[in-house]
C-alpha positions in Angstrom: -0.2 -0.3 -0.1 1.5 3.5 -0.8 2.1 6.1 1.6 -1.0 8.5 1.7 -0.1 12.1 1.7 -1.0 12.4 5.5 1.7 10.0 5.9 4.4 11.8 3.7 3.2 15.4 5.6 3.7 13.4 9.3 7.2 12.4 8.2 8.4 16.2 7.3 6.8 17.0 10.4 8.8 14.8 12.4 11.7 15.9 10.4 11.2 19.4 11.6 10.3 19.2 15.5 12.6 16.9 16.2 15.6 18.2 14.4 16.7 20.1 17.3 16.9 17.4 19.8 19.6 14.6 20.7 19.8 11.2 19.5 18.2 9.9 22.1 14.9 11.0 20.9 15.5 12.4 17.3 13.5 11.6 14.2 15.0 8.4 13.5 13.6 7.1 16.6 10.6 8.1 15.7 11.0 6.2 12.3 12.1 3.1 14.0 9.4 2.8 16.6 6.9 3.7 13.1 8.8 1.1 11.7 8.5 -1.4 14.9 4.8 -0.9 15.2 4.3 -1.7 11.7 6.0 -4.9 11.7 4.4 -5.9 15.5 0.7 -5.4 14.3 2.2 -7.8 11.0 3.3 -10.0 13.2 0.6 -9.8 15.9 -2.8 -9.0 13.5 -1.5 -10.9 10.9 -1.8 -8.0 8.3 -0.2 -7.2 5.6 0.0 -4.1 3.2 -3.1 -4.6 1.8 -6.3 -3.3 3.3 -8.2 -6.2 2.2 -6.0 -8.8 4.3 -7.8 -8.8 7.5 -10.6 -11.0 6.5 -9.6 -13.2 9.6 -10.5 -14.2 13.1 -8.5 -11.7 15.1 -10.0 -12.2 18.4 -7.8 -15.0 19.8 -4.6 -12.6 18.3 -4.7 -9.8 21.3 -5.0 -12.3 24.6 -8.5 -11.7 24.6 -8.1 -7.9 24.6 -9.1 -7.3 21.3 -12.0 -5.2 22.2 -13.2 -3.8 18.5 -14.0 -5.6 15.1 -11.0 -5.1 12.1 -12.9 -6.4 9.6 -12.4 -5.4 5.6 -12.4 -2.0 4.6 -11.3 -0.9 8.5 -8.1 -2.4 7.9 -6.4 0.1 5.7 -7.6 2.3 8.8 -6.5 0.7 11.4 -2.4 0.5 9.3 -2.7 4.0 9.3 -3.9 4.9 12.9 -0.7 2.7 13.8 1.4 4.7 11.4 0.6 7.8 12.2 0.4 7.2 16.0 4.2 6.1 16.1 5.1 8.3 13.3 3.9 11.7 15.8 4.7 10.2 19.4 6.9 12.1 20.2 6.2 15.3 19.6 5.4 17.6 22.2 7.2 15.6 24.5 8.0 16.7 28.3 11.0 16.4 27.7 11.8 18.9 25.6 8.7 21.2 25.4 10.3 24.6 25.1 6.8 26.3 24.9 3.4 24.7 26.4 1.8 25.8 22.8 3.9 22.5 21.3 1.2 20.5 22.9 -0.8 21.3 20.5 1.0 20.1 17.2 0.1 17.3 16.7 -3.9 18.0 17.1 -3.8 20.9 14.8 -1.7 18.6 12.4 -4.2 15.9 12.3 -7.2 19.0 11.9 -5.0 20.4 8.8 -4.6 16.9 7.8 -8.1 16.3 7.4 -8.4 13.5 9.5 -11.7 12.4 10.9 -12.8 12.9 14.5 -12.3 9.7 15.1 -9.4 8.7 14.5 -8.1 11.9 14.9 -9.0 10.9 18.8 -8.3 7.4 19.4 -4.2 9.0 17.3 -4.4 11.7 20.6 -5.0 9.0 23.2 -2.4 6.5 22.1 0.5 9.5 22.3 -0.9 10.7 25.5 -0.9 7.3 27.4 1.3 5.2 26.5 4.0 6.8 28.2 6.1 4.9 30.8 4.9 7.5 33.7 1.3 6.7 32.9 1.9 3.4 33.9 4.6 3.8 37.0 3.3 1.2 39.4 2.3 -1.3 36.9 -0.1 -1.9 34.2 -3.3 -0.5 35.3 -5.8 -1.5 33.1 -6.6 -4.7 31.4 -7.8 -3.5 28.0 -7.1 -1.1 25.3 -7.2 -1.1 21.4 -5.1 -3.3 18.9 -3.6 0.3 17.8 -2.6 1.4 21.1 -0.6 -2.3 22.0 1.5 -2.0 18.7 3.0 1.6 19.0 3.4 1.7 22.7 5.1 -2.0 22.3 7.5 -0.4 19.6 8.0 2.4 21.5 9.0 0.3 24.5 11.3 -2.0 21.8 13.5 0.8 21.4 14.2 1.8 24.8 15.8 -1.4 25.5 18.5 -4.1 23.8 21.3 -2.5 21.8 19.4 0.4 20.9 17.5 1.2 24.2 21.6 1.0 25.7 22.9 3.7 23.2 19.9 6.0 24.0 19.8 5.7 27.3 23.6 7.3 27.6 22.7 9.6 24.7 20.2 10.8 26.9 21.8 11.3 29.8 24.9 13.2 28.2 22.4 15.7 26.7 21.7 16.3 30.4 25.0 16.4 32.2 24.1 12.8 34.2 26.6 11.0 36.2 27.6 8.0 34.4 27.5 5.5 37.7 27.9 7.0 41.5 27.6 3.7 43.5 26.3 6.0 45.9 23.5 6.8 44.3 21.0 4.0 44.6 18.0 3.4 42.4 14.8 5.3 43.0 12.3 2.5 43.8 8.3 2.4 44.5 8.3 5.7 42.4 5.4 8.0 42.0 4.7 9.4 38.5 6.1 13.1 39.8 9.4 11.8 40.9 9.7 10.0 38.0 9.4 12.9 35.5 11.7 14.9 38.1 15.2 13.2 36.5 17.4 15.7 38.8 20.5 14.3 40.8 19.7 10.6 39.2 22.4 9.0 37.3 22.1 7.5 33.5 22.9 3.7 35.3 19.7 3.7 37.6 17.6 4.4 34.6 17.8 0.9 33.9 16.5 -0.1 37.1 14.1 2.3 37.7 12.8 2.0 34.1 14.4 0.1 31.0 14.5 -3.5 33.3 10.8 -2.8 33.8 10.0 -2.7 30.2 9.7 -6.4 29.4 7.0 -7.0 31.6 4.7 -4.5 30.6 4.6 -5.2 27.2 1.5 -5.4 25.7 1.6 -7.7 22.9 2.8 -11.1 22.6 4.9 -10.2 19.6 6.4 -7.4 21.4 7.2 -10.1 24.7 8.8 -12.4 22.4 11.0 -9.8 20.7 12.1 -7.9 24.5 13.0 -10.8 25.6 16.3 -10.5 24.2 16.8 -7.5 24.1 16.3 -7.3 28.0 18.6 -10.3 28.2 21.3 -7.9 26.3 20.7 -5.5 28.6 21.3 -7.7 31.4 24.4 -9.3 30.2 25.5 -5.2 29.5 25.0 -4.1 33.1 26.9 -7.0 34.7 30.3 -6.2 32.8 29.7 -2.9 33.2 29.6 -3.2 37.3 32.9 -5.5 36.4 34.4 -3.2 34.8 33.5 -0.2 37.0 35.1 -1.7 40.3 37.9 -3.5 38.1 37.2 -6.6 38.8 37.1 -7.1 34.6 
């Protein structure tokens, strides 16, 4: 299925709005999340690039949490929602806001592009609720749309594994964060406000406060399967890191 003009415009918006970000949250991150989300959707829901490919029973494929039918002509809308939400998910991220008006950029873009109200509302809801800070104390709601599941899982997959390690240290460096300090312990039982206050934390502690928790917060079977390898890679990295830090390796 060829890219729609709206998707092309979304790609251009991402490149413009994320140009000044450090490489942990740049346009390349958004494009990776988009590719991951579409790949997870294909694996999880049996989708292909053809909107006619969804003539299948989807109920067993999202662990019993599929809460609406995706049949026939609705497949193309599903695919488009996943792609747009994944592309636009970090525009207006609180960590990079320069002006409160930036929080409405995605909403204004969707309206300008003529995206219908239902789809626009769904895209905005995915973006608003997919962050780790919304599940800081674990998953509290067992229901979610399949679009939400694949987009959130894609974003979380890009936060772990080799790419996740690179992004973590890139972000820490951009904020002049201490690499590691054995005297500063990871914070436990974090509230949302405490998590969003990232002052006086080390980069390595971010693995314990967030990244190592993501594997168990995946929503889709496809996401969970991919997270296992990436999670193991982080554990092996940290084991070696601590040995080298202490002079034992």
